[in-house]
C-alpha positions in Angstrom: -14.9 -20.3 8.6 -18.6 -19.4 8.3 -20.4 -18.9 4.9 -20.4 -15.1 5.2 -16.6 -14.8 5.8 -15.9 -17.4 3.0 -18.0 -15.3 0.5 -16.2 -12.1 1.5 -12.8 -13.8 1.2 -13.5 -15.3 -2.3 -14.9 -12.1 -3.7 -12.0 -10.0 -2.7 -9.4 -12.7 -3.6 -10.9 -12.6 -7.1 -10.3 -8.8 -7.1 -6.7 -9.3 -6.0 -6.3 -11.9 -8.8 -7.6 -9.5 -11.4 -5.4 -6.6 -10.2 -2.2 -8.7 -9.9 -2.7 -10.6 -13.2 -2.4 -7.4 -15.1 1.0 -6.5 -13.6 2.8 -9.1 -15.9 0.3 -10.0 -18.6 1.3 -7.1 -20.9 5.0 -7.8 -21.0 4.9 -10.7 -23.5 2.7 -8.7 -25.8 4.8 -5.5 -26.1 6.6 -6.5 -29.3 3.5 -7.6 -31.1 1.5 -4.6 -29.8 4.2 -2.2 -31.0 4.2 -3.7 -34.5 0.4 -3.8 -34.8 -0.2 -0.2 -33.7 2.9 1.2 -35.4 4.3 2.6 -32.1 7.7 4.2 -32.1 10.1 2.2 -30.0 10.9 5.2 -27.8 7.3 5.4 -26.6 7.1 1.7 -25.7 8.1 2.2 -22.1 5.0 4.4 -21.6 2.7 1.4 -22.0 4.1 0.2 -18.7 5.1 3.5 -17.1 1.6 5.2 -17.4 0.1 2.3 -15.5 2.8 2.4 -12.8 2.4 6.2 -12.3 -1.4 6.3 -12.2 -1.5 3.2 -10.0 0.9 4.7 -7.5 -0.9 8.0 -7.4 -4.4 6.5 -7.1 -3.6 4.2 -4.2 -3.6 6.8 -1.4 -6.5 8.7 -2.9 -8.7 5.6 -3.4 -7.7 4.2 0.0 -9.0 7.5 1.6 -12.2 7.4 -0.5 -12.8 3.9 0.7 -12.5 5.1 4.3 -14.9 8.0 3.6 -17.6 6.5 1.4 -17.4 2.8 2.2 -15.0 0.1 1.0 -17.6 -1.9 -0.9 -18.7 1.0 -3.0 -15.2 2.1 -3.9 -14.0 -1.4 -4.5 -16.8 -2.1 -7.0 -16.1 1.3 -8.6 -12.5 0.4 -9.0 -13.4 -3.0 -10.6 -15.7 -1.2 -13.0 -13.1 1.3 -14.0 -10.6 -1.5 -14.4 -13.0 -3.3 -16.8 -13.7 0.0 -18.7 -10.0 0.7 -19.1 -9.5 -2.9 -20.3 -12.1 -2.4 -23.0 -10.6 0.9 -24.1 -7.1 -0.7 -24.3 -8.4 -3.8 -26.1 -10.1 -1.8 -28.8 -7.4 0.8 -29.2 -6.1 1.6 -32.6 -3.4 4.0 -31.6 -0.9 4.6 -28.8 -3.0 7.5 -27.3 -6.1 5.4 -26.9 -4.0 2.5 -25.5 -2.4 4.9 -22.9 -5.9 6.2 -21.9 -7.1 2.7 -21.4 -4.0 1.8 -19.3 -4.5 4.9 -17.2 -8.2 4.1 -16.6 -7.2 0.5 -15.7 -4.6 1.8 -13.2 -7.0 4.3 -11.7 -9.4 1.4 -11.0 -6.7 -1.0 -9.9 -5.0 1.3 -7.4 -7.4 0.6 -4.6 -8.2 -3.1 -5.3 -5.5 -4.7 -3.2 -5.4 -2.2 -0.3 -9.2 -2.3 0.0 -9.2 -6.1 -0.2 -6.6 -6.3 2.6 -8.6 -3.7 4.6 -11.9 -5.6 4.3 -10.4 -9.1 4.9 -8.3 -7.8 7.8 -11.3 -6.1 9.4 -13.7 -8.9 8.8 -11.8 -11.8 10.3 -11.3 -12.3 14.0 -7.8 -11.3 15.2 -6.7 -14.9 15.8 -7.5 -15.8 12.1 -6.5 -12.5 10.5 -3.0 -13.6 9.5 -4.3 -16.7 7.8 -6.8 -14.7 5.8 -4.2 -12.1 4.8 -1.9 -14.9 3.8 -4.5 -16.0 1.2 -4.3 -12.5 -0.3 -0.5 -12.9 -0.6 -0.9 -16.4 -2.2 -3.4 -15.1 -4.7 -1.2 -12.2 -5.6 1.7 -14.6 -6.1 -0.3 -17.1 -8.2 -1.7 -14.2 -10.4 1.9 -12.8 -10.8 3.1 -16.3 -12.0 0.2 -16.7 -14.4 0.4 -13.2 -15.8 3.3 -13.6 -18.3 2.2 -17.1 -19.2 -1.4 -16.1 -19.9 -0.2 -13.1 -21.9 2.1 -15.2 -24.0 -0.7 -17.7 -24.6 -3.2 -15.1 -25.9 -0.5 -13.4 -28.1 0.4 -16.8 -29.6 -3.1 -18.3 -30.0 -5.4 -15.3 -30.5 -4.4 -11.6 -30.3 -2.7 -9.2 -28.0 -6.1 -7.5 -27.5 -7.3 -10.5 -25.5 -4.8 -9.8 -22.7 -7.2 -6.9 -22.0 -10.5 -8.4 -22.9 -9.9 -11.4 -20.5 -10.3 -8.9 -17.6 -13.9 -8.1 -18.5 -15.7 -11.4 -17.7 -13.6 -11.7 -14.5 -14.6 -8.1 -13.5 -18.3 -8.9 -14.2 -18.2 -11.9 -11.9 -16.6 -9.8 -9.1 -19.2 -7.1 -9.6 -22.1 -9.6 -9.4 -20.6 -11.1 -6.3 -19.7 -7.8 -4.8 -23.2 -6.4 -5.0 -24.1 -9.2 -2.5 -21.5 -8.0 0.0 -22.8 -6.4 3.3 -23.1 -2.6 2.9 -20.5 -0.7 4.8 -21.6 2.8 3.7 -20.4 5.5 6.1 -22.9 7.6 8.1 -20.9 10.8 7.7 -23.2 13.5 6.5 -20.8 15.4 4.3 -17.6 13.4 3.7 -15.0 15.4 1.8 -11.7 14.5 0.3 -8.5 16.5 1.1 -8.1 17.7 -2.5 -5.2 20.0 -1.7 -3.2 17.2 -0.1 -4.2 14.7 -2.8 -2.8 17.1 -5.5 0.5 17.8 -3.8 1.0 14.2 -2.8 0.3 13.1 -6.4 2.8 15.7 -7.7 5.5 14.3 -5.3 4.8 10.7 -6.2 4.9 11.4 -10.0 8.1 13.4 -9.8 9.8 10.8 -7.7 8.8 7.8 -9.7 9.5 9.5 -13.1 12.9 10.6 -11.9 13.7 7.0 -10.7 12.4 5.5 -13.9 14.5 7.7 -16.1 17.7 6.8 -14.4 20.0 4.7 -16.5 22.0 2.4 -14.3 24.4 1.6 -17.2 25.4 5.3 -17.3 24.4 6.5 -13.8 26.7 9.5 -13.5 25.6 10.8 -16.9 21.8 10.0 -16.6 21.5 11.7 -13.1 22.6 14.9 -14.7 19.7 14.7 -17.3 16.9 17.2 -17.2 14.5 14.2 -17.0 16.1 13.0 -13.7 17.6 15.4 -11.3 15.0 18.2 -11.5 12.2 15.6 -11.0 14.0 14.1 -8.0 14.7 17.6 -6.6 11.1 18.6 -7.0 9.9 15.4 -5.2 12.1 16.4 -2.2 11.4 20.1 -2.2 7.6 19.6 -2.3 7.6 17.5 0.8 7.6 20.7 2.9 4.4 22.1 1.2 2.8 18.7 1.5 3.4 18.7 5.3 2.0 22.3 5.5 -1.1 21.4 3.5 -1.7 18.2 5.5 -1.3 20.0 8.9 -4.0 22.5 7.9 -6.4 19.8 6.4 -9.4 18.9 8.5 -9.2 15.2 7.4 -5.8 14.8 5.6 -5.2 12.2 3.0 -1.8 11.5 4.5 -1.9 11.2 8.3 1.3 12.9 9.5 0.8 11.2 12.9 1.7 7.9 11.2 5.3 9.2 10.7 5.6 9.9 14.5 4.9 6.2 15.2 8.2 4.3 15.1 6.6 1.0 14.3 4.6 2.4 11.4 7.7 4.1 10.0 9.6 0.8 10.3 6.8 -1.1 8.6 6.8 1.4 5.7 10.6 1.2 5.3 10.4 -2.6 5.4 7.7 -2.5 2.7 10.0 -0.4 0.5 12.8 -2.9 1.0 10.5 -5.8 0.1 9.8 -3.9 -3.1 13.5 -3.7 -3.9 13.9 -7.4 -2.9 11.1 -8.5 -5.3 13.0 -6.7 -8.1 16.1 -8.7 -7.4 14.0 -11.8 -8.3 13.1 -10.6 -11.8 16.7 -11.3 -12.8 16.5 -15.0 -11.8 15.4 -16.2 -15.4 18.5 -14.6 -17.1 20.7 -15.6 -14.2 19.5 -19.2 -14.5 20.1 -19.2 -18.3 23.8 -18.4 -17.6 24.2 -20.9 -14.8 22.5 -23.7 -16.6 23.6 -22.8 -20.1 19.9 -22.6 -21.3 18.6 -21.0 -24.5 17.4 -17.5 -24.3 13.8 -17.4 -22.9 13.9 -20.8 -21.2 14.8 -19.2 -17.8 11.2 -18.1 -17.5 10.2 -21.7 -16.9 12.9 -22.1 -14.2 11.3 -19.1 -12.4 8.3 -21.2 -11.7 10.1 -22.9 -8.8 10.6 -19.5 -7.1 7.0 -18.4 -7.8 5.4 -21.6 -6.6 7.5 -21.5 -3.4 6.3 -17.9 -2.8 2.7 -18.8 -3.5 2.8 -21.7 -1.0 4.7 -19.7 1.6 2.3 -16.8 1.8 -0.7 -18.6 3.5 1.7 -20.6 5.6 3.3 -17.3 6.7 -0.2 -16.1 7.6 -0.8 -19.2 9.8 2.6 -18.7 11.5 1.8 -15.0 12.0 -1.3 -16.0 14.0 0.8 -18.3 16.2 4.0 -16.4 16.5 3.3 -12.8 15.7 4.1 -10.4 12.8 7.7 -9.5 13.9 8.8 -13.1 14.0 7.5 -13.8 10.5 9.2 -10.7 9.1 12.5 -11.8 10.7 12.2 -15.3 9.4 11.2 -14.1 5.9 14.2 -11.7 5.6 16.6 -14.4 7.0 15.4 -16.9 4.3 15.6 -14.2 1.6 19.1 -13.3 2.7 20.2 -17.0 2.6 18.6 -17.3 -0.8 20.5 -14.4 -2.3 23.8 -15.5 -0.7 23.3 -19.0 -2.2 23.0 -17.3 -5.6 26.4 -15.6 -5.0 28.4 -18.5 -3.5 27.0 -21.9 -4.3 24.7 -21.7 -7.3 26.4 -23.8 -10.0 23.7 -26.2 -11.2 20.1 -27.3 -11.0 20.1 -28.4 -7.4 22.0 -25.4 -5.9 20.1 -22.9 -8.0 16.7 -24.5 -7.0 17.8 -24.3 -3.4 18.4 -20.6 -3.7 15.0 -20.1 -5.5 13.1 -22.0 -2.9 14.7 -20.1 0.0 14.1 -16.7 -1.8 10.5 -17.7 -2.7 9.6 -18.7 0.8 11.3 -15.5 2.2 9.4 -13.3 -0.2 6.1 -15.1 0.5 6.6 -14.5 4.2 7.5 -10.8 3.9 5.7 -9.6 0.7 2.7 -8.2 2.4 0.9 -10.3 4.9 2.9 -9.4 8.1 3.2 -5.7 7.1 -0.5 -5.4 6.4 -1.2 -7.1 9.7 1.1 -4.7 11.5 -0.5 -1.6 10.0 -4.0 -3.0 10.9 -2.8 -3.4 14.4 -1.4 0.1 14.7 -4.1 2.1 13.1 -7.8 2.6 13.7 -10.2 0.4 11.7 -11.8 3.4 10.0 -8.4 4.4 8.6 -7.4 0.9 7.3 -7.9 1.8 3.6 -5.6 4.8 3.8 -3.0 3.1 6.0 -2.7 0.0 3.8 -2.6 2.1 0.6 0.5 3.8 2.2 2.1 0.4 2.6 1.5 -0.4 -1.1 2.8 3.0 -2.1 6.1 2.5 -0.3 6.4 -1.0 -1.9 5.9 0.7 -5.3 8.6 3.2 -4.6 10.8 0.2 -3.7 10.1 -1.6 -7.0 11.0 1.7 -8.9 14.2 2.1 -6.8 15.2 -1.6 -7.2 16.4 -1.4 -10.8 18.4 1.7 -10.0 20.2 0.0 -7.1 20.6 -3.5 -8.5 20.7 -3.5 -12.3 23.8 -1.3 -12.4 25.9 -4.2 -11.1 24.9 -6.3 -14.1 25.2 -3.4 -16.5 28.8 -2.7 -15.4 29.9 -6.2 -16.1 28.1 -6.2 -19.5 29.9 -3.0 -20.5 33.2 -4.7 -20.5 32.7 -6.9 -23.6 30.9 -7.0 -26.9 30.0 -9.8 -29.3 27.3 -12.4 -29.8 29.1 -15.5 -28.9 29.5 -16.3 -25.2 32.9 -17.7 -24.5 33.8 -19.2 -21.1 35.6 -15.9 -20.2 32.6 -13.8 -21.2 30.3 -16.1 -19.3 32.4 -15.6 -16.2 32.3 -11.8 -16.5 28.5 -11.7 -16.9 28.1 -14.2 -14.0 30.3 -12.0 -11.8 27.9 -9.1 -12.5 24.9 -11.1 -11.4 26.8 -12.4 -8.3 27.6 -8.8 -7.3 24.0 -7.8 -7.8 22.8 -10.6 -5.5 25.4 -9.6 -3.0 23.9 -6.1 -3.0 20.5 -7.7 -2.7 21.8 -9.6 0.4 22.8 -6.3 1.9 19.3 -5.0 1.3 17.7 -8.0 2.9 20.1 -7.6 5.9 19.0 -4.0 6.3 15.4 -5.3 6.3 16.3 -7.9 8.9 17.9 -5.3 11.1 14.9 -3.0 10.8 12.6 -5.9 11.7 14.5 -6.4 14.9 13.5 -3.0 16.1 9.8 -3.6 15.5 7.8 -3.5 18.7 4.3 -4.7 18.4 1.6 -3.7 20.9 0.5 -6.3 23.5 -2.3 -8.6 22.4 -4.7 -6.9 24.8 -4.2 -3.6 22.9 -7.4 -2.1 21.4 -5.6 0.2 19.0 -7.2 -1.5 16.0 -10.7 -0.8 17.1 -10.2 2.7 18.5 
């Protein structure tokens, strides 16, 4: 790897680290933050929800802006906004200022990972592209592991405000390095964004994610009748038709409808959504391990490190295998391992060794499928000048999956918990709760099986294809 490519890789990997770190760093601080700012408990969810919504909405818009105005310029703008949002959130004295800060953070963060994937994927030669994208997956995994631990450290040793302030020096380093990146400014005389498409698409995304977020899996039948659920889900479906009309009329649409006529792109997007659901199944591992191993509440988070480390190591290895075998083979292997991992949670997990086996299998499976092969597939199937928009779409579908995941999976645990009450866990109660988790992982196994079947139907273009550079 020459010096120029190494510098590009390090700069954008730092950006990925910054964006991914914030996904989990806030969670340990929520209780302290609520008490310090005097936030009503019912508004707590919005500290996370506002970030999720703005992040999802900004991804396709920022991806398109990067294709129009240059990826370096938009990437550095995103890093700057992320830092500004962090400062606002860190100095906030009320919920409103905190939410503004989180929204600005998300607006900046929405394009960081898709743009990083686009630049790294476009910069490296095809025979090394998988390896380079694998490093992105590894950095994402490492940051995700560190997030809650770093957040807990700052809350315990300093103040919750430092979970935001820590972003500022990292962002400054990235900006200084980013200014030295080669300029990729577009020569287009009058680039213009499809504002109509951006508006309708944002409306559809917000309605869909809000509707899914407000679903209560414990009382599904009742919650889906709520005015905060079914009207939003209905709106998200109904407005798909106006979105299609607007995008057909647009000179340079923000959402390329031609993507949805390509079977392989559609399959890659559906697989991305399934990986999002699959990732959600892993967030239950800490509580599941506490029940299996009879650990104290909170200690399951340390056990999760096994899965996270396996995922972090697997991502770059998956990238190397991708260069040798091809994206389809890595997707199939990843889903097969994830399927085996989930089934091991259902049928054999009864102690440290068997639980660790399931976590290692699941971690490697997620590391292989989390992003690297899907990003590679999209880069292969779309022109280079559309890479930002196309990869943003992959991230958007993954976000929909992570919103849909709790709706599908958490209900199995909720149903089992609804059958008892009391603070002491007898053997009978433990068996009931454990049964709920096992049913949830059986459902996750079905999800991974669907991903595996979809992967079988992927048909990559021959190696001599020049689609990527068209």
